C-alpha positions in Angstrom: 160.8 142.6 111.6 157.2 142.8 111.2 155.3 145.1 113.6 151.8 145.1 114.4 149.0 146.2 117.1 147.0 143.9 119.0 143.9 144.5 121.5 144.3 142.7 124.3 146.0 142.5 127.6 149.9 142.1 127.6 149.9 139.2 130.4 147.7 137.0 128.4 149.4 138.0 124.9 151.2 134.9 122.8 154.7 136.1 122.5 158.4 134.6 123.9 159.0 137.9 125.6 156.9 140.7 126.7 158.2 144.2 127.5 156.6 146.2 130.2 157.7 149.6 131.8 157.7 151.2 135.6 158.9 154.4 137.4 161.8 155.1 139.3 161.4 155.2 143.0 158.0 153.6 143.0 157.2 151.0 146.2 154.5 149.4 144.0 154.1 148.8 140.2 151.5 150.4 138.5 149.6 149.7 135.2 150.4 147.0 132.9 153.5 146.1 135.4 150.7 145.5 137.9 148.5 143.2 135.8 151.9 141.5 135.5 152.6 141.4 139.2 149.1 140.2 139.7 149.4 137.6 137.3 152.7 136.1 138.8 152.0 136.6 142.4 153.5 139.6 143.5 157.0 138.8 141.4 157.3 142.5 140.2 156.4 144.1 143.5 159.1 141.4 145.1 161.9 142.5 142.6 161.6 146.2 143.2 161.4 146.2 147.3 164.6 144.0 146.8 166.0 147.0 144.5 166.9 144.7 142.2 164.6 146.7 139.8 165.6 150.2 140.1 163.3 152.0 137.7 166.1 153.8 136.3 165.3 154.9 132.4 166.6 152.0 130.5 167.6 149.5 133.4 166.5 146.2 132.8 165.0 143.3 135.0 164.4 139.9 133.6 161.6 137.6 135.3 160.6 134.2 134.2 156.8 133.0 134.8 157.5 129.5 134.4 153.8 129.0 132.5 152.0 131.0 134.8 151.5 133.4 131.4 151.9 132.7 127.8 155.2 134.4 127.7 158.3 132.7 128.5 160.1 136.1 129.9 159.2 139.3 131.0 161.4 142.2 130.7 160.9 145.1 133.4 162.5 148.5 131.8 162.9 151.6 133.6 161.3 154.2 132.7 163.0 156.7 135.1 161.5 159.5 137.3 157.7 159.9 136.6 157.8 163.8 137.0 160.1 164.2 134.0 158.7 161.6 131.9 158.5 162.3 128.5 158.7 160.9 124.6 162.2 160.9 125.0 162.1 158.6 128.1 159.7 156.2 126.0 162.3 156.0 122.9 165.3 155.3 125.4 163.2 152.8 127.6 161.8 151.1 124.5 165.5 150.7 122.8 167.2 149.3 125.9 164.2 146.9 126.7 164.2 145.4 122.8 168.1 145.3 122.7 167.9 143.2 126.2 165.1 140.9 124.3 167.2 140.2 121.6 170.2 139.7 123.5 168.2 136.9 125.4 167.5 135.3 121.9 163.8 136.6 121.9 162.1 136.4 118.3 158.5 137.4 118.9 158.0 140.2 121.2 155.2 141.9 122.6 155.3 145.5 124.6 152.8 148.0 126.1 152.7 151.5 124.8 155.1 153.1 127.1 153.4 156.1 128.5 149.8 155.7 127.0 148.3 154.8 130.2 149.6 156.2 133.7 152.3 157.8 131.9 149.8 160.5 130.6 151.3 160.9 127.2 149.2 161.2 123.9 148.5 157.8 123.0 149.5 158.3 119.4 152.5 160.2 120.2 153.5 157.2 122.6 152.9 154.5 120.2 155.4 156.3 117.4 158.0 156.9 120.2 157.9 153.2 121.3 158.2 152.0 117.7 160.8 154.5 116.9 162.7 153.5 120.1 162.4 149.9 119.3 163.4 149.8 115.8 166.6 152.5 116.1 167.5 150.5 119.2 167.9 147.3 117.3 169.4 148.9 114.4 172.5 146.9 113.0 174.1 148.1 109.5 172.4 146.3 106.6 170.6 144.0 108.6 167.4 143.1 109.8 166.6 143.9 113.9 167.2 139.9 114.6 163.7 139.9 115.9 160.9 138.2 113.5 157.9 140.1 115.2 157.0 143.0 117.3 153.3 143.8 118.6 152.2 146.7 120.6 149.3 145.4 122.6 147.0 147.7 124.1 144.1 147.0 126.6 141.9 150.0 125.7 140.0 149.4 122.4 139.1 152.9 121.9 143.1 153.7 121.6 143.7 151.5 119.5 143.1 153.5 116.1 145.9 155.9 117.7 148.1 153.5 118.6 148.2 152.2 115.1 148.5 155.6 113.6 151.4 156.1 115.8 152.6 152.8 114.9 152.6 153.7 111.3 154.4 157.4 112.0 157.1 155.5 114.0 157.8 152.8 111.6 158.2 155.6 108.7 160.5 157.7 110.7 162.8 154.9 111.8 162.7 153.5 108.1 164.1 157.1 107.1 166.7 156.8 109.9 167.9 153.4 109.0 168.3 154.4 105.3 170.5 157.3 106.7 172.6 155.5 108.8 173.2 152.6 106.0 174.1 155.2 103.7 176.8 156.9 106.2 178.0 153.2 107.0 178.7 152.1 103.7 182.5 152.3 102.6 183.2 155.4 100.3 183.9 152.9 97.0 179.9 151.9 97.4 178.4 154.9 98.6 179.5 156.7 95.6 177.6 159.8 94.0 176.0 157.5 91.6 174.7 155.1 94.4 173.4 157.9 95.8 171.4 158.7 92.7 170.4 155.1 92.7 168.6 155.3 96.1 167.1 158.6 94.7 165.3 156.7 91.7 164.3 153.7 94.1 162.5 156.3 96.5 161.3 157.9 93.2 159.6 154.4 92.2 158.6 153.3 95.6 156.6 156.9 96.4 156.3 158.6 93.2 158.7 161.2 93.4 159.7 163.0 90.2 163.4 162.7 90.0 166.3 164.4 88.0 170.1 163.1 88.3 172.3 165.8 86.6 175.7 164.6 85.6 178.6 167.1 84.5 177.2 168.1 81.2 174.1 169.3 83.1 175.7 170.7 86.0 177.7 173.0 83.3 174.5 173.6 81.6 173.3 175.2 85.1 176.4 177.2 85.3 177.4 175.3 88.6 181.3 176.2 88.7 181.6 175.5 92.2 180.2 172.2 92.2 182.1 171.3 89.7 185.5 172.6 91.1 185.2 170.0 93.5 184.4 167.5 91.0 187.3 168.2 89.0 189.2 165.4 90.2 186.7 163.0 91.0 187.4 159.2 89.9 183.6 158.7 90.8 181.4 161.0 88.6 179.5 163.4 90.0 175.9 163.5 90.4 173.6 166.6 91.1 170.2 164.7 92.4 167.0 166.6 92.5 164.0 164.6 94.3 160.2 166.3 94.6 157.7 165.3 96.3 154.6 167.3 95.0 150.8 166.5 96.0 150.1 170.0 95.6 150.9 169.6 91.6 152.8 172.8 91.8 149.9 175.0 93.6 152.2 175.0 96.8 155.7 177.2 97.2 158.0 173.9 98.4 159.9 173.3 101.4 163.3 172.8 99.8 165.9 170.5 101.6 169.7 170.4 100.8 171.7 167.7 101.9 175.6 167.6 101.1 176.7 164.6 99.6 180.8 164.3 99.8 181.0 160.9 99.4 184.7 161.0 100.4 186.9 164.2 101.3 190.4 163.8 101.3 190.7 167.7 101.5 191.6 167.6 98.2 195.5 169.4 97.6 194.7 170.9 101.1 195.2 167.4 102.6 193.7 166.0 105.3 195.9 164.4 108.3 196.1 160.7 108.0 194.5 160.2 111.6 190.8 160.1 111.0 190.5 160.3 107.3 189.1 156.5 107.2 186.1 158.7 108.7 185.7 160.7 105.8 183.1 158.4 104.2 180.9 160.0 106.5 180.9 163.6 104.9 177.8 162.9 103.3 175.7 162.4 106.4 173.7 165.5 105.1 172.7 164.0 102.1 172.0 160.8 103.4 169.6 162.8 106.1 167.8 164.5 103.5 167.4 161.1 101.7 166.2 159.5 104.9 163.6 162.0 105.3 162.2 161.9 102.1 161.7 158.0 102.4 159.8 158.7 105.8 157.7 161.7 104.0 157.1 159.5 100.8 155.7 156.5 103.2 153.5 158.9 105.6 152.4 160.6 102.0 152.7 164.2 103.8 150.6 166.7 101.8 153.5 169.2 101.8 155.4 169.8 99.0 159.0 169.4 99.1 161.9 169.2 97.4 165.4 167.5 98.0 168.4 168.6 96.6 171.7 166.5 96.6 174.9 167.6 95.2 177.4 164.8 95.6 181.0 164.3 94.7 184.2 163.2 96.3 187.0 165.5 96.9 190.0 164.0 96.2 193.4 164.5 94.8 194.5 164.3 91.1 196.3 166.8 88.6 193.2 168.2 87.2 192.4 168.8 90.9 190.9 172.7 91.8 194.0 174.4 94.0 193.9 177.1 96.4 194.1 180.4 94.6 192.1 179.3 92.1 188.8 181.5 91.0 185.5 179.9 90.1 182.3 181.0 89.5 178.8 179.7 91.4 175.5 179.2 89.1 174.6 183.1 90.3 177.7 184.9 88.8 179.3 185.0 92.4 183.0 184.4 92.0 184.7 182.4 94.6 188.5 182.8 95.4 189.9 179.0 96.8 191.4 179.7 99.9 191.2 175.9 101.0 190.2 172.8 98.9 189.2 171.3 102.3 186.2 173.9 102.6 184.7 172.3 99.8 181.4 171.4 101.0 180.2 175.1 101.0 180.7 175.1 97.6 178.7 172.1 96.5 176.0 173.8 98.9 176.4 177.2 97.1 175.2 176.1 93.9 172.6 174.1 95.3 171.3 177.1 97.4 171.3 179.2 94.1 169.4 176.2 92.2 167.0 176.2 95.2 165.8 179.8 94.3 164.0 178.6 90.8 161.5 176.7 92.9 160.3 179.6 94.8 160.5 177.9 98.0 158.7 178.6 101.1 162.0 178.2 102.9 165.2 176.1 102.4 166.7 174.0 105.0 170.5 172.6 104.3 172.1 169.8 106.1 175.7 169.7 106.3 178.8 168.2 108.2 180.6 171.4 107.3 182.9 172.3 109.6 185.2 170.8 113.0 184.4 174.1 114.5 181.1 173.4 115.2 182.0 170.2 117.4 184.7 172.4 119.1 181.7 174.6 119.9 178.7 172.7 120.8 180.4 169.2 121.3 178.2 166.2 120.1 175.2 167.0 121.8 173.6 169.7 119.2 173.5 170.5 115.7 174.5 174.3 114.7 171.6 176.3 113.7 172.2 179.4 111.5 169.4 181.1 110.1 168.2 184.3 108.1 164.6 184.0 109.6 163.5 184.0 113.4 160.1 182.1 112.2 162.0 179.1 110.7 164.3 179.2 113.8 161.4 178.9 116.1 159.8 176.0 114.1 163.2 174.1 113.9 163.9 174.8 117.4 160.4 173.3 118.7 161.0 170.1 116.5 164.2 169.7 117.8 162.8 169.8 121.3 160.2 167.5 120.6 162.5 165.0 118.9 165.2 165.8 121.2 167.4 166.0 118.0 169.4 169.2 119.4 170.4 172.4 117.6 171.8 175.7 118.9 170.9 178.8 117.6 174.5 180.7 116.0 174.8 184.2 115.3 175.2 185.4 111.4 176.5 188.7 111.8 177.6 190.7 109.0 181.5 190.9 110.5 181.6 187.0 109.5 180.8 188.1 106.0 183.9 190.9 106.3 186.3 187.9 106.9 185.7 186.8 103.4 186.5 189.6 101.4 188.9 188.9 98.7 191.4 191.1 96.1 190.6 189.0 93.4 186.9 187.5 93.8 183.5 188.6 95.0 184.5 186.3 98.4 186.8 183.6 99.5 185.5 180.3 100.0 187.6 180.7 103.9 189.0 183.1 106.1 192.1 181.0 106.3 191.9 181.5 110.3 190.8 179.1 112.9 188.3 181.5 114.6 184.7 181.4 114.4 185.3 178.9 111.5 181.6 177.6 111.7 179.9 180.9 111.5 182.1 182.0 108.8 181.1 179.1 106.4 177.6 180.1 107.5 177.9 183.6 106.3 179.4 182.1 103.2 176.4 180.5 102.4 174.1 183.1 103.3 175.3 185.4 100.3 173.7 182.5 97.7 170.2 182.9 99.5 167.3 185.2 99.0 164.2 183.4 100.7 163.9 182.1 104.2 167.1 179.8 104.9 168.3 177.9 107.6 171.6 175.5 107.9 172.1 172.9 110.2 175.9 172.1 110.8 175.9 168.5 111.9 179.6 167.6 111.9 179.5 166.8 115.6 176.1 165.0 116.0 176.8 163.0 112.9 177.9 159.5 114.9 177.7 158.5 118.3 180.8 157.2 120.2 178.6 154.3 121.9 175.5 153.3 122.1 172.8 155.2 124.2 169.3 154.3 124.3 168.1 154.3 120.9 171.5 156.1 119.3 173.6 153.0 118.7 177.3 153.2 117.9 178.1 154.9 114.8 176.0 157.0 112.2 172.9 158.6 114.4 171.2 159.4 110.9 170.6 163.2 112.8 168.2 165.4 110.8 165.7 162.8 109.6 163.4 163.0 113.0 164.0 166.3 113.1 163.0 167.5 109.6 160.3 164.9 109.4 158.6 166.4 112.3 159.1 169.9 111.1 157.7 169.4 108.0 154.6 167.7 108.8 153.9 170.4 111.5 154.6 173.5 109.1 
């Protein structure tokens, strides 16, 4: 879908469908909706007065101009109450309107920048939210949007540059989310560790990143015994992926992102139950989010130095597979007693977090579908945020508030680490009991860090059970919008 910006009036634009928004509980349309109302002889006001257009966020009503204006149809979309209107409302409204246009067979769609006029939002931010909502709301797996063209129309010539800049940002972020969603959707026999490596190489070629793809031998040279333990039984060979975006040419301490890349998780010998096993291809959602983030910042040419680490392997069953009671050694020499082979993600992350230290990072953030316990605690509304740095927590929380990719800070008390004490190793990989599981897992990870660090447990928010606004049913790509916002404002 080609996205463009046009200076002009929405009522005169050449498109088969145009989109305008209006607020809830208004007696008469305002802004661009008022212009359409005037052109159509009061038709918008009539449907509002009749109660057919409620203004409820995301509610759509269709009008047919019959040649009065160039567009064949008008989609009126509710923006919700004016007193709580924000960029999230823009994303939801834009997504709902775009999907409705596609359902009606539209090919060329034009829209106003929701909120850039009487809505009072920053013009660039409103344009970004309109494009993000449109692109993400139209998402279909490994497919185009079903529209050939989408045009943002702005009446005020002085705002065009800001709209163009916001559009560029919205496209870049949406493309990153789309990549993450596609990777998570792909079957485990396609989205293998090598497939993730191929994606990384492609990103490196497109955006000038440095790339390293480590195999078993490379990981052995790095002393990554925890990562390799999980990979012992893997049929698809493991890969440890490093991508680096470095416009500073080494002068800046990097932000390091770490994404858990378990491309299929059977649980190993601590095997999972049959129910829901097909969903375990999604256990690489953290890796997908990190790769999607790199795609976005590459397109945006972020001035920040960013390093992405993706330890990727499957966790399956084989005679060579690691066992409960085994002791493995991480790259920093820490010995780990294996209590559960289904607590494998933290083993990948342990070696990746140790590897991150060689970059003398400014900060490290890992993203992982780490525990079912976090979904029990927070449901599907927020990611768990664990961190050893209050300033980092504040920055991520602010980005979460802006993007509405919610996080909730969880405790990292010393007592959780005590639950991992072992008689035969420095630590256990699991407490072995079903209490405080997300906190215990985070406490395990913390011992492999010596820098400001945050852990996002996204197990509960990696997918949506139904379509709601720009979150379509299936993988959400959670983390991309949050991380891009945080990185670019750091």
